N, CA, C and O atoms as a Maestro MAE file, in Angstrom:
{
 s_m_m2io_version
 :::
 2.0.0
}

f_m_ct {
 s_m_title
 :::
 protein
 m_atom[320] {
  # First column is atom index #
  i_m_mmod_type
  r_m_x_coord
  r_m_y_coord
  r_m_z_coord
  i_m_residue_number
  s_m_chain_name
  s_m_pdb_residue_name
  s_m_pdb_atom_name
  i_m_atomic_number
  :::
  1 25 105.872 78.073 101.593 1 A "MET " " N  " 7
  2 3 105.861 79.383 102.306 1 A "MET " " CA " 6
  3 2 107.076 80.190 102.091 1 A "MET " " C  " 6
  4 15 108.153 79.783 102.527 1 A "MET " " O  " 8
  5 25 106.980 81.327 101.438 2 A "SER " " N  " 7
  6 3 108.104 82.072 101.020 2 A "SER " " CA " 6
  7 2 108.431 83.196 102.161 2 A "SER " " C  " 6
  8 15 107.582 83.981 102.583 2 A "SER " " O  " 8
  9 25 109.641 83.157 102.547 3 A "LEU " " N  " 7
  10 3 110.091 84.124 103.579 3 A "LEU " " CA " 6
  11 2 110.876 85.348 102.884 3 A "LEU " " C  " 6
  12 15 111.579 86.094 103.564 3 A "LEU " " O  " 8
  13 25 110.735 85.498 101.638 4 A "ASN " " N  " 7
  14 3 111.432 86.573 101.001 4 A "ASN " " CA " 6
  15 2 111.210 87.951 101.629 4 A "ASN " " C  " 6
  16 15 112.176 88.674 101.874 4 A "ASN " " O  " 8
  17 25 109.955 88.326 101.892 5 A "PRO " " N  " 7
  18 3 109.661 89.607 102.455 5 A "PRO " " CA " 6
  19 2 110.371 89.738 103.812 5 A "PRO " " C  " 6
  20 15 110.961 90.788 104.065 5 A "PRO " " O  " 8
  21 25 110.346 88.751 104.677 6 A "LEU " " N  " 7
  22 3 111.063 88.835 105.990 6 A "LEU " " CA " 6
  23 2 112.505 89.038 105.801 6 A "LEU " " C  " 6
  24 15 113.095 89.957 106.369 6 A "LEU " " O  " 8
  25 25 113.130 88.144 104.961 7 A "VAL " " N  " 7
  26 3 114.561 88.223 104.762 7 A "VAL " " CA " 6
  27 2 115.000 89.636 104.225 7 A "VAL " " C  " 6
  28 15 115.962 90.252 104.685 7 A "VAL " " O  " 8
  29 25 114.237 90.062 103.254 8 A "GLU " " N  " 7
  30 3 114.537 91.435 102.617 8 A "GLU " " CA " 6
  31 2 114.443 92.445 103.627 8 A "GLU " " C  " 6
  32 15 115.350 93.274 103.704 8 A "GLU " " O  " 8
  33 25 113.411 92.493 104.458 9 A "THR " " N  " 7
  34 3 113.221 93.534 105.513 9 A "THR " " CA " 6
  35 2 114.376 93.513 106.490 9 A "THR " " C  " 6
  36 15 114.933 94.564 106.806 9 A "THR " " O  " 8
  37 25 114.743 92.362 106.968 10 A "LEU " " N  " 7
  38 3 115.874 92.279 107.978 10 A "LEU " " CA " 6
  39 2 117.169 92.760 107.409 10 A "LEU " " C  " 6
  40 15 117.947 93.418 108.101 10 A "LEU " " O  " 8
  41 25 117.423 92.445 106.155 11 A "PHE " " N  " 7
  42 3 118.638 92.899 105.595 11 A "PHE " " CA " 6
  43 2 118.612 94.408 105.273 11 A "PHE " " C  " 6
  44 15 119.614 95.117 105.373 11 A "PHE " " O  " 8
  45 25 117.459 94.832 104.900 12 A "ARG " " N  " 7
  46 3 117.265 96.382 104.578 12 A "ARG " " CA " 6
  47 2 117.554 97.184 105.873 12 A "ARG " " C  " 6
  48 15 118.135 98.268 105.833 12 A "ARG " " O  " 8
  49 25 117.129 96.610 107.021 13 A "LEU " " N  " 7
  50 3 117.418 97.290 108.250 13 A "LEU " " CA " 6
  51 2 118.921 97.331 108.603 13 A "LEU " " C  " 6
  52 15 119.359 98.290 109.239 13 A "LEU " " O  " 8
  53 25 119.706 96.343 108.218 14 A "ALA " " N  " 7
  54 3 121.048 96.289 108.521 14 A "ALA " " CA " 6
  55 2 121.904 96.957 107.514 14 A "ALA " " C  " 6
  56 15 123.000 97.403 107.854 14 A "ALA " " O  " 8
  57 25 121.465 97.058 106.266 15 A "ALA " " N  " 7
  58 3 122.250 97.737 105.231 15 A "ALA " " CA " 6
  59 2 122.097 99.296 105.195 15 A "ALA " " C  " 6
  60 15 121.084 99.851 105.621 15 A "ALA " " O  " 8
  61 25 123.112 99.937 104.689 16 A "GLN " " N  " 7
  62 3 123.089 101.358 104.532 16 A "GLN " " CA " 6
  63 2 122.362 101.723 103.232 16 A "GLN " " C  " 6
  64 15 121.511 102.612 103.229 16 A "GLN " " O  " 8
  65 25 122.694 101.039 102.131 17 A "ASP " " N  " 7
  66 3 122.078 101.306 100.876 17 A "ASP " " CA " 6
  67 2 120.934 100.275 100.721 17 A "ASP " " C  " 6
  68 15 121.105 99.185 100.176 17 A "ASP " " O  " 8
  69 25 119.767 100.688 101.231 18 A "GLU " " N  " 7
  70 3 118.572 99.711 101.323 18 A "GLU " " CA " 6
  71 2 118.056 99.358 99.864 18 A "GLU " " C  " 6
  72 15 117.512 98.275 99.650 18 A "GLU " " O  " 8
  73 25 118.235 100.255 98.921 19 A "ASP " " N  " 7
  74 3 117.717 99.941 97.581 19 A "ASP " " CA " 6
  75 2 118.478 98.858 96.908 19 A "ASP " " C  " 6
  76 15 117.960 98.202 96.005 19 A "ASP " " O  " 8
  77 25 119.734 98.644 97.335 20 A "ALA " " N  " 7
  78 3 120.567 97.602 96.705 20 A "ALA " " CA " 6
  79 2 120.260 96.195 97.135 20 A "ALA " " C  " 6
  80 15 120.769 95.238 96.552 20 A "ALA " " O  " 8
  81 25 119.465 96.061 98.110 21 A "VAL " " N  " 7
  82 3 119.180 94.769 98.741 21 A "VAL " " CA " 6
  83 2 118.117 94.074 97.912 21 A "VAL " " C  " 6
  84 15 117.052 94.626 97.636 21 A "VAL " " O  " 8
  85 25 118.448 92.807 97.512 22 A "SER " " N  " 7
  86 3 117.467 91.959 96.777 22 A "SER " " CA " 6
  87 2 117.692 90.510 97.243 22 A "SER " " C  " 6
  88 15 118.793 90.086 97.593 22 A "SER " " O  " 8
  89 25 116.597 89.809 97.219 23 A "VAL " " N  " 7
  90 3 116.629 88.417 97.747 23 A "VAL " " CA " 6
  91 2 116.104 87.478 96.604 23 A "VAL " " C  " 6
  92 15 115.116 87.800 95.944 23 A "VAL " " O  " 8
  93 25 116.750 86.374 96.397 24 A "SER " " N  " 7
  94 3 116.263 85.296 95.486 24 A "SER " " CA " 6
  95 2 116.287 83.992 96.332 24 A "SER " " C  " 6
  96 15 117.093 83.775 97.237 24 A "SER " " O  " 8
  97 25 115.341 83.185 95.941 25 A "ASP " " N  " 7
  98 3 115.180 81.913 96.698 25 A "ASP " " CA " 6
  99 2 115.192 80.731 95.706 25 A "ASP " " C  " 6
  100 15 114.901 80.862 94.517 25 A "ASP " " O  " 8
  101 25 115.536 79.620 96.259 26 A "LYS " " N  " 7
  102 3 115.413 78.333 95.452 26 A "LYS " " CA " 6
  103 2 115.293 77.229 96.377 26 A "LYS " " C  " 6
  104 15 115.807 77.306 97.493 26 A "LYS " " O  " 8
  105 25 114.624 76.162 95.980 27 A "ASN " " N  " 7
  106 3 114.415 74.988 96.787 27 A "ASN " " CA " 6
  107 2 115.486 74.056 96.403 27 A "ASN " " C  " 6
  108 15 115.569 73.663 95.239 27 A "ASN " " O  " 8
  109 25 116.322 73.674 97.328 28 A "ASP " " N  " 7
  110 3 117.445 72.691 97.054 28 A "ASP " " CA " 6
  111 2 117.240 71.474 97.945 28 A "ASP " " C  " 6
  112 15 117.633 71.485 99.111 28 A "ASP " " O  " 8
  113 25 116.662 70.488 97.435 29 A "ARG " " N  " 7
  114 3 116.431 69.151 98.137 29 A "ARG " " CA " 6
  115 2 115.710 69.304 99.456 29 A "ARG " " C  " 6
  116 15 116.063 68.711 100.475 29 A "ARG " " O  " 8
  117 25 114.606 70.191 99.379 30 A "GLY " " N  " 7
  118 3 113.821 70.376 100.603 30 A "GLY " " CA " 6
  119 2 114.277 71.493 101.547 30 A "GLY " " C  " 6
  120 15 113.660 71.718 102.588 30 A "GLY " " O  " 8
  121 25 115.303 72.156 101.201 31 A "THR " " N  " 7
  122 3 115.791 73.272 101.987 31 A "THR " " CA " 6
  123 2 115.662 74.514 101.124 31 A "THR " " C  " 6
  124 15 116.084 74.543 99.968 31 A "THR " " O  " 8
  125 25 115.057 75.551 101.728 32 A "MET " " N  " 7
  126 3 114.871 76.864 101.013 32 A "MET " " CA " 6
  127 2 116.193 77.673 101.224 32 A "MET " " C  " 6
  128 15 116.612 77.958 102.346 32 A "MET " " O  " 8
  129 25 116.798 78.010 100.093 33 A "VAL " " N  " 7
  130 3 118.079 78.786 100.157 33 A "VAL " " CA " 6
  131 2 117.759 80.154 99.690 33 A "VAL " " C  " 6
  132 15 117.316 80.372 98.562 33 A "VAL " " O  " 8
  133 25 118.005 81.140 100.635 34 A "TYR " " N  " 7
  134 3 117.755 82.546 100.281 34 A "TYR " " CA " 6
  135 2 119.173 83.213 100.066 34 A "TYR " " C  " 6
  136 15 120.000 83.279 100.976 34 A "TYR " " O  " 8
  137 25 119.375 83.668 98.879 35 A "THR " " N  " 7
  138 3 120.592 84.450 98.543 35 A "THR " " CA " 6
  139 2 120.294 85.984 98.518 35 A "THR " " C  " 6
  140 15 119.422 86.445 97.780 35 A "THR " " O  " 8
  141 25 121.000 86.706 99.296 36 A "VAL " " N  " 7
  142 3 120.807 88.086 99.520 36 A "VAL " " CA " 6
  143 2 121.912 88.846 98.854 36 A "VAL " " C  " 6
  144 15 123.093 88.660 99.147 36 A "VAL " " O  " 8
  145 25 121.516 89.690 97.969 37 A "ASN " " N  " 7
  146 3 122.568 90.568 97.213 37 A "ASN " " CA " 6
  147 2 122.570 91.916 97.821 37 A "ASN " " C  " 6
  148 15 121.506 92.530 97.904 37 A "ASN " " O  " 8
  149 25 123.692 92.435 98.260 38 A "VAL " " N  " 7
  150 3 123.745 93.806 98.817 38 A "VAL " " CA " 6
  151 2 124.878 94.536 98.151 38 A "VAL " " C  " 6
  152 15 125.671 93.961 97.405 38 A "VAL " " O  " 8
  153 25 124.935 95.812 98.438 39 A "ALA " " N  " 7
  154 3 125.994 96.654 97.822 39 A "ALA " " CA " 6
  155 2 127.325 96.183 98.358 39 A "ALA " " C  " 6
  156 15 127.388 95.682 99.481 39 A "ALA " " O  " 8
  157 25 128.422 96.331 97.570 40 A "PRO " " N  " 7
  158 3 129.759 95.921 98.071 40 A "PRO " " CA " 6
  159 2 130.098 96.609 99.329 40 A "PRO " " C  " 6
  160 15 130.758 95.999 100.171 40 A "PRO " " O  " 8
  161 25 129.716 97.803 99.538 41 A "GLY " " N  " 7
  162 3 130.054 98.576 100.686 41 A "GLY " " CA " 6
  163 2 129.282 98.074 101.924 41 A "GLY " " C  " 6
  164 15 129.679 98.385 103.047 41 A "GLY " " O  " 8
  165 25 128.230 97.333 101.755 42 A "ASP " " N  " 7
  166 3 127.381 96.884 102.852 42 A "ASP " " CA " 6
  167 2 127.630 95.501 103.291 42 A "ASP " " C  " 6
  168 15 127.013 95.058 104.259 42 A "ASP " " O  " 8
  169 25 128.509 94.768 102.636 43 A "VAL " " N  " 7
  170 3 128.774 93.352 102.939 43 A "VAL " " CA " 6
  171 2 129.250 93.228 104.428 43 A "VAL " " C  " 6
  172 15 128.724 92.407 105.180 43 A "VAL " " O  " 8
  173 25 130.181 93.999 104.804 44 A "GLY " " N  " 7
  174 3 130.743 93.969 106.108 44 A "GLY " " CA " 6
  175 2 129.728 94.403 107.103 44 A "GLY " " C  " 6
  176 15 129.653 93.827 108.189 44 A "GLY " " O  " 8
  177 25 128.919 95.421 106.779 45 A "ARG " " N  " 7
  178 3 127.898 95.864 107.711 45 A "ARG " " CA " 6
  179 2 126.848 94.732 108.030 45 A "ARG " " C  " 6
  180 15 126.475 94.520 109.183 45 A "ARG " " O  " 8
  181 25 126.381 93.998 106.916 46 A "VAL " " N  " 7
  182 3 125.298 93.077 107.179 46 A "VAL " " CA " 6
  183 2 125.893 91.789 107.803 46 A "VAL " " C  " 6
  184 15 125.176 91.052 108.480 46 A "VAL " " O  " 8
  185 25 127.189 91.515 107.582 47 A "ILE " " N  " 7
  186 3 127.798 90.404 108.213 47 A "ILE " " CA " 6
  187 2 128.014 90.636 109.710 47 A "ILE " " C  " 6
  188 15 127.717 89.806 110.568 47 A "ILE " " O  " 8
  189 25 128.568 91.861 109.957 48 A "GLY " " N  " 7
  190 3 128.832 92.304 111.337 48 A "GLY " " CA " 6
  191 2 130.135 91.715 111.927 48 A "GLY " " C  " 6
  192 15 130.759 90.797 111.394 48 A "GLY " " O  " 8
  193 25 130.466 92.297 113.012 49 A "LYS " " N  " 7
  194 3 131.748 91.811 113.702 49 A "LYS " " CA " 6
  195 2 131.541 90.357 114.116 49 A "LYS " " C  " 6
  196 15 130.571 90.005 114.787 49 A "LYS " " O  " 8
  197 25 132.504 89.519 113.682 50 A "ASP " " N  " 7
  198 3 132.516 88.134 113.966 50 A "ASP " " CA " 6
  199 2 131.253 87.374 113.437 50 A "ASP " " C  " 6
  200 15 130.920 86.270 113.868 50 A "ASP " " O  " 8
  201 25 130.584 88.058 112.471 51 A "GLY " " N  " 7
  202 3 129.410 87.407 111.882 51 A "GLY " " CA " 6
  203 2 128.117 87.405 112.694 51 A "GLY " " C  " 6
  204 15 127.182 86.640 112.463 51 A "GLY " " O  " 8
  205 25 128.138 88.327 113.670 52 A "ARG " " N  " 7
  206 3 127.016 88.349 114.702 52 A "ARG " " CA " 6
  207 2 125.723 88.786 113.998 52 A "ARG " " C  " 6
  208 15 124.685 88.163 114.221 52 A "ARG " " O  " 8
  209 25 125.744 89.888 113.111 53 A "VAL " " N  " 7
  210 3 124.553 90.313 112.598 53 A "VAL " " CA " 6
  211 2 123.897 89.299 111.683 53 A "VAL " " C  " 6
  212 15 122.707 89.006 111.795 53 A "VAL " " O  " 8
  213 25 124.706 88.768 110.772 54 A "VAL " " N  " 7
  214 3 124.013 87.793 109.844 54 A "VAL " " CA " 6
  215 2 123.662 86.548 110.586 54 A "VAL " " C  " 6
  216 15 122.681 85.932 110.171 54 A "VAL " " O  " 8
  217 25 124.348 86.050 111.686 55 A "GLN " " N  " 7
  218 3 123.913 84.945 112.411 55 A "GLN " " CA " 6
  219 2 122.595 85.229 113.125 55 A "GLN " " C  " 6
  220 15 121.790 84.305 113.242 55 A "GLN " " O  " 8
  221 25 122.312 86.447 113.612 56 A "CYS " " N  " 7
  222 3 121.091 86.802 114.309 56 A "CYS " " CA " 6
  223 2 119.958 86.715 113.211 56 A "CYS " " C  " 6
  224 15 118.897 86.157 113.489 56 A "CYS " " O  " 8
  225 25 120.176 87.252 111.993 57 A "ILE " " N  " 7
  226 3 119.229 87.177 110.953 57 A "ILE " " CA " 6
  227 2 118.892 85.807 110.660 57 A "ILE " " C  " 6
  228 15 117.717 85.456 110.553 57 A "ILE " " O  " 8
  229 25 119.974 84.923 110.510 58 A "ARG " " N  " 7
  230 3 119.744 83.521 110.206 58 A "ARG " " CA " 6
  231 2 118.944 82.774 111.260 58 A "ARG " " C  " 6
  232 15 118.137 81.896 110.956 58 A "ARG " " O  " 8
  233 25 119.201 83.159 112.542 59 A "ASN " " N  " 7
  234 3 118.433 82.520 113.579 59 A "ASN " " CA " 6
  235 2 116.885 82.866 113.424 59 A "ASN " " C  " 6
  236 15 116.047 81.971 113.543 59 A "ASN " " O  " 8
  237 25 116.546 84.103 113.171 60 A "VAL " " N  " 7
  238 3 115.224 84.475 113.072 60 A "VAL " " CA " 6
  239 2 114.482 83.868 111.853 60 A "VAL " " C  " 6
  240 15 113.320 83.464 111.898 60 A "VAL " " O  " 8
  241 25 115.264 83.849 110.783 61 A "VAL " " N  " 7
  242 3 114.647 83.280 109.512 61 A "VAL " " CA " 6
  243 2 114.496 81.687 109.775 61 A "VAL " " C  " 6
  244 15 113.493 81.087 109.390 61 A "VAL " " O  " 8
  245 25 115.469 81.096 110.400 62 A "SER " " N  " 7
  246 3 115.398 79.645 110.705 62 A "SER " " CA " 6
  247 2 114.183 79.333 111.625 62 A "SER " " C  " 6
  248 15 113.454 78.367 111.404 62 A "SER " " O  " 8
  249 25 113.996 80.168 112.642 63 A "ALA " " N  " 7
  250 3 112.911 79.901 113.602 63 A "ALA " " CA " 6
  251 2 111.569 80.040 112.870 63 A "ALA " " C  " 6
  252 15 110.670 79.220 113.057 63 A "ALA " " O  " 8
  253 25 111.438 81.089 112.031 64 A "VAL " " N  " 7
  254 3 110.050 81.271 111.380 64 A "VAL " " CA " 6
  255 2 109.897 80.125 110.378 64 A "VAL " " C  " 6
  256 15 108.819 79.556 110.209 64 A "VAL " " O  " 8
  257 25 111.104 79.784 109.670 65 A "GLY " " N  " 7
  258 3 110.891 78.635 108.737 65 A "GLY " " CA " 6
  259 2 110.564 77.337 109.370 65 A "GLY " " C  " 6
  260 15 109.775 76.565 108.826 65 A "GLY " " O  " 8
  261 25 111.171 77.049 110.564 66 A "ALA " " N  " 7
  262 3 110.901 75.816 111.329 66 A "ALA " " CA " 6
  263 2 109.363 75.812 111.785 66 A "ALA " " C  " 6
  264 15 108.685 74.784 111.796 66 A "ALA " " O  " 8
  265 25 108.914 77.009 112.139 67 A "LYS " " N  " 7
  266 3 107.481 77.022 112.633 67 A "LYS " " CA " 6
  267 2 106.635 76.671 111.405 67 A "LYS " " C  " 6
  268 15 105.610 76.009 111.562 67 A "LYS " " O  " 8
  269 25 107.008 77.074 110.220 68 A "GLY " " N  " 7
  270 3 106.267 76.681 108.971 68 A "GLY " " CA " 6
  271 2 106.535 75.339 108.445 68 A "GLY " " C  " 6
  272 15 105.923 74.926 107.460 68 A "GLY " " O  " 8
  273 25 107.479 74.591 109.094 69 A "GLY " " N  " 7
  274 3 107.887 73.303 108.656 69 A "GLY " " CA " 6
  275 2 108.931 73.146 107.552 69 A "GLY " " C  " 6
  276 15 108.976 72.121 106.872 69 A "GLY " " O  " 8
  277 25 109.755 74.156 107.382 70 A "SER " " N  " 7
  278 3 110.787 74.045 106.339 70 A "SER " " CA " 6
  279 2 112.182 74.459 106.910 70 A "SER " " C  " 6
  280 15 112.299 75.206 107.881 70 A "SER " " O  " 8
  281 25 113.207 73.921 106.240 71 A "ARG " " N  " 7
  282 3 114.587 74.238 106.638 71 A "ARG " " CA " 6
  283 2 115.003 75.424 105.778 71 A "ARG " " C  " 6
  284 15 114.573 75.507 104.628 71 A "ARG " " O  " 8
  285 25 115.809 76.331 106.275 72 A "THR " " N  " 7
  286 3 116.176 77.489 105.562 72 A "THR " " CA " 6
  287 2 117.682 77.687 105.745 72 A "THR " " C  " 6
  288 15 118.287 77.329 106.755 72 A "THR " " O  " 8
  289 25 118.247 78.297 104.669 73 A "VAL " " N  " 7
  290 3 119.703 78.753 104.589 73 A "VAL " " CA " 6
  291 2 119.730 80.121 104.005 73 A "VAL " " C  " 6
  292 15 119.095 80.400 102.988 73 A "VAL " " O  " 8
  293 25 120.514 81.024 104.692 74 A "VAL " " N  " 7
  294 3 120.680 82.389 104.185 74 A "VAL " " CA " 6
  295 2 122.100 82.614 103.809 74 A "VAL " " C  " 6
  296 15 123.019 82.419 104.604 74 A "VAL " " O  " 8
  297 25 122.282 83.055 102.504 75 A "LYS " " N  " 7
  298 3 123.682 83.379 102.029 75 A "LYS " " CA " 6
  299 2 123.718 84.849 101.625 75 A "LYS " " C  " 6
  300 15 122.707 85.395 101.184 75 A "LYS " " O  " 8
  301 25 124.874 85.492 101.771 76 A "VAL " " N  " 7
  302 3 125.105 86.884 101.482 76 A "VAL " " CA " 6
  303 2 126.059 86.931 100.360 76 A "VAL " " C  " 6
  304 15 127.090 86.258 100.381 76 A "VAL " " O  " 8
  305 25 125.730 87.743 99.337 77 A "ALA " " N  " 7
  306 3 126.574 87.976 98.182 77 A "ALA " " CA " 6
  307 2 126.598 89.485 97.873 77 A "ALA " " C  " 6
  308 15 125.620 90.203 98.080 77 A "ALA " " O  " 8
  309 25 127.756 89.929 97.371 78 A "ALA " " N  " 7
  310 3 127.869 91.318 96.984 78 A "ALA " " CA " 6
  311 2 127.378 91.524 95.485 78 A "ALA " " C  " 6
  312 15 127.644 90.732 94.581 78 A "ALA " " O  " 8
  313 25 126.686 92.596 95.344 79 A "ARG " " N  " 7
  314 3 126.093 92.923 94.022 79 A "ARG " " CA " 6
  315 2 127.230 93.565 93.233 79 A "ARG " " C  " 6
  316 15 127.945 94.456 93.692 79 A "ARG " " O  " 8
  317 25 127.345 93.025 91.965 80 A "ASP " " N  " 7
  318 3 128.474 93.621 91.142 80 A "ASP " " CA " 6
  319 2 128.014 94.885 90.484 80 A "ASP " " C  " 6
  320 15 128.785 95.524 89.768 80 A "ASP " " O  " 8
  :::
 }
 m_bond[319] {
  # First column is bond index #
  i_m_from
  i_m_to
  i_m_order
  :::
  1 1 2 1
  2 2 3 1
  3 3 4 2
  4 3 5 1
  5 5 6 1
  6 6 7 1
  7 7 8 2
  8 7 9 1
  9 9 10 1
  10 10 11 1
  11 11 12 2
  12 11 13 1
  13 13 14 1
  14 14 15 1
  15 15 16 2
  16 15 17 1
  17 17 18 1
  18 18 19 1
  19 19 20 2
  20 19 21 1
  21 21 22 1
  22 22 23 1
  23 23 24 2
  24 23 25 1
  25 25 26 1
  26 26 27 1
  27 27 28 2
  28 27 29 1
  29 29 30 1
  30 30 31 1
  31 31 32 2
  32 31 33 1
  33 33 34 1
  34 34 35 1
  35 35 36 2
  36 35 37 1
  37 37 38 1
  38 38 39 1
  39 39 40 2
  40 39 41 1
  41 41 42 1
  42 42 43 1
  43 43 44 2
  44 43 45 1
  45 45 46 1
  46 46 47 1
  47 47 48 2
  48 47 49 1
  49 49 50 1
  50 50 51 1
  51 51 52 2
  52 51 53 1
  53 53 54 1
  54 54 55 1
  55 55 56 2
  56 55 57 1
  57 57 58 1
  58 58 59 1
  59 59 60 2
  60 59 61 1
  61 61 62 1
  62 62 63 1
  63 63 64 2
  64 63 65 1
  65 65 66 1
  66 66 67 1
  67 67 68 2
  68 67 69 1
  69 69 70 1
  70 70 71 1
  71 71 72 2
  72 71 73 1
  73 73 74 1
  74 74 75 1
  75 75 76 2
  76 75 77 1
  77 77 78 1
  78 78 79 1
  79 79 80 2
  80 79 81 1
  81 81 82 1
  82 82 83 1
  83 83 84 2
  84 83 85 1
  85 85 86 1
  86 86 87 1
  87 87 88 2
  88 87 89 1
  89 89 90 1
  90 90 91 1
  91 91 92 2
  92 91 93 1
  93 93 94 1
  94 94 95 1
  95 95 96 2
  96 95 97 1
  97 97 98 1
  98 98 99 1
  99 99 100 2
  100 99 101 1
  101 101 102 1
  102 102 103 1
  103 103 104 2
  104 103 105 1
  105 105 106 1
  106 106 107 1
  107 107 108 2
  108 107 109 1
  109 109 110 1
  110 110 111 1
  111 111 112 2
  112 111 113 1
  113 113 114 1
  114 114 115 1
  115 115 116 2
  116 115 117 1
  117 117 118 1
  118 118 119 1
  119 119 120 2
  120 119 121 1
  121 121 122 1
  122 122 123 1
  123 123 124 2
  124 123 125 1
  125 125 126 1
  126 126 127 1
  127 127 128 2
  128 127 129 1
  129 129 130 1
  130 130 131 1
  131 131 132 2
  132 131 133 1
  133 133 134 1
  134 134 135 1
  135 135 136 2
  136 135 137 1
  137 137 138 1
  138 138 139 1
  139 139 140 2
  140 139 141 1
  141 141 142 1
  142 142 143 1
  143 143 144 2
  144 143 145 1
  145 145 146 1
  146 146 147 1
  147 147 148 2
  148 147 149 1
  149 149 150 1
  150 150 151 1
  151 151 152 2
  152 151 153 1
  153 153 154 1
  154 154 155 1
  155 155 156 2
  156 155 157 1
  157 157 158 1
  158 158 159 1
  159 159 160 2
  160 159 161 1
  161 161 162 1
  162 162 163 1
  163 163 164 2
  164 163 165 1
  165 165 166 1
  166 166 167 1
  167 167 168 2
  168 167 169 1
  169 169 170 1
  170 170 171 1
  171 171 172 2
  172 171 173 1
  173 173 174 1
  174 174 175 1
  175 175 176 2
  176 175 177 1
  177 177 178 1
  178 178 179 1
  179 179 180 2
  180 179 181 1
  181 181 182 1
  182 182 183 1
  183 183 184 2
  184 183 185 1
  185 185 186 1
  186 186 187 1
  187 187 188 2
  188 187 189 1
  189 189 190 1
  190 190 191 1
  191 191 192 2
  192 191 193 1
  193 193 194 1
  194 194 195 1
  195 195 196 2
  196 195 197 1
  197 197 198 1
  198 198 199 1
  199 199 200 2
  200 199 201 1
  201 201 202 1
  202 202 203 1
  203 203 204 2
  204 203 205 1
  205 205 206 1
  206 206 207 1
  207 207 208 2
  208 207 209 1
  209 209 210 1
  210 210 211 1
  211 211 212 2
  212 211 213 1
  213 213 214 1
  214 214 215 1
  215 215 216 2
  216 215 217 1
  217 217 218 1
  218 218 219 1
  219 219 220 2
  220 219 221 1
  221 221 222 1
  222 222 223 1
  223 223 224 2
  224 223 225 1
  225 225 226 1
  226 226 227 1
  227 227 228 2
  228 227 229 1
  229 229 230 1
  230 230 231 1
  231 231 232 2
  232 231 233 1
  233 233 234 1
  234 234 235 1
  235 235 236 2
  236 235 237 1
  237 237 238 1
  238 238 239 1
  239 239 240 2
  240 239 241 1
  241 241 242 1
  242 242 243 1
  243 243 244 2
  244 243 245 1
  245 245 246 1
  246 246 247 1
  247 247 248 2
  248 247 249 1
  249 249 250 1
  250 250 251 1
  251 251 252 2
  252 251 253 1
  253 253 254 1
  254 254 255 1
  255 255 256 2
  256 255 257 1
  257 257 258 1
  258 258 259 1
  259 259 260 2
  260 259 261 1
  261 261 262 1
  262 262 263 1
  263 263 264 2
  264 263 265 1
  265 265 266 1
  266 266 267 1
  267 267 268 2
  268 267 269 1
  269 269 270 1
  270 270 271 1
  271 271 272 2
  272 271 273 1
  273 273 274 1
  274 274 275 1
  275 275 276 2
  276 275 277 1
  277 277 278 1
  278 278 279 1
  279 279 280 2
  280 279 281 1
  281 281 282 1
  282 282 283 1
  283 283 284 2
  284 283 285 1
  285 285 286 1
  286 286 287 1
  287 287 288 2
  288 287 289 1
  289 289 290 1
  290 290 291 1
  291 291 292 2
  292 291 293 1
  293 293 294 1
  294 294 295 1
  295 295 296 2
  296 295 297 1
  297 297 298 1
  298 298 299 1
  299 299 300 2
  300 299 301 1
  301 301 302 1
  302 302 303 1
  303 303 304 2
  304 303 305 1
  305 305 306 1
  306 306 307 1
  307 307 308 2
  308 307 309 1
  309 309 310 1
  310 310 311 1
  311 311 312 2
  312 311 313 1
  313 313 314 1
  314 314 315 1
  315 315 316 2
  316 315 317 1
  317 317 318 1
  318 318 319 1
  319 319 320 2
  :::
 }
}
């Protein structure tokens, strides 16, 4: 079960440059790792103060993944 559309939608809502958001996923020993690339100016915005925004997104993705029976990890990277 791929959560790419969910992860991309959540990060597009948090980012100012929505078109720069892209999500890639890979399966690493049974854990789905979602790497989100955002514009360099949006990194602070999607992480939020004290990491609150990205933690909320991780909680939602983790809950949906757990309901589907998979573990998830969300990582944020700046697009070069």
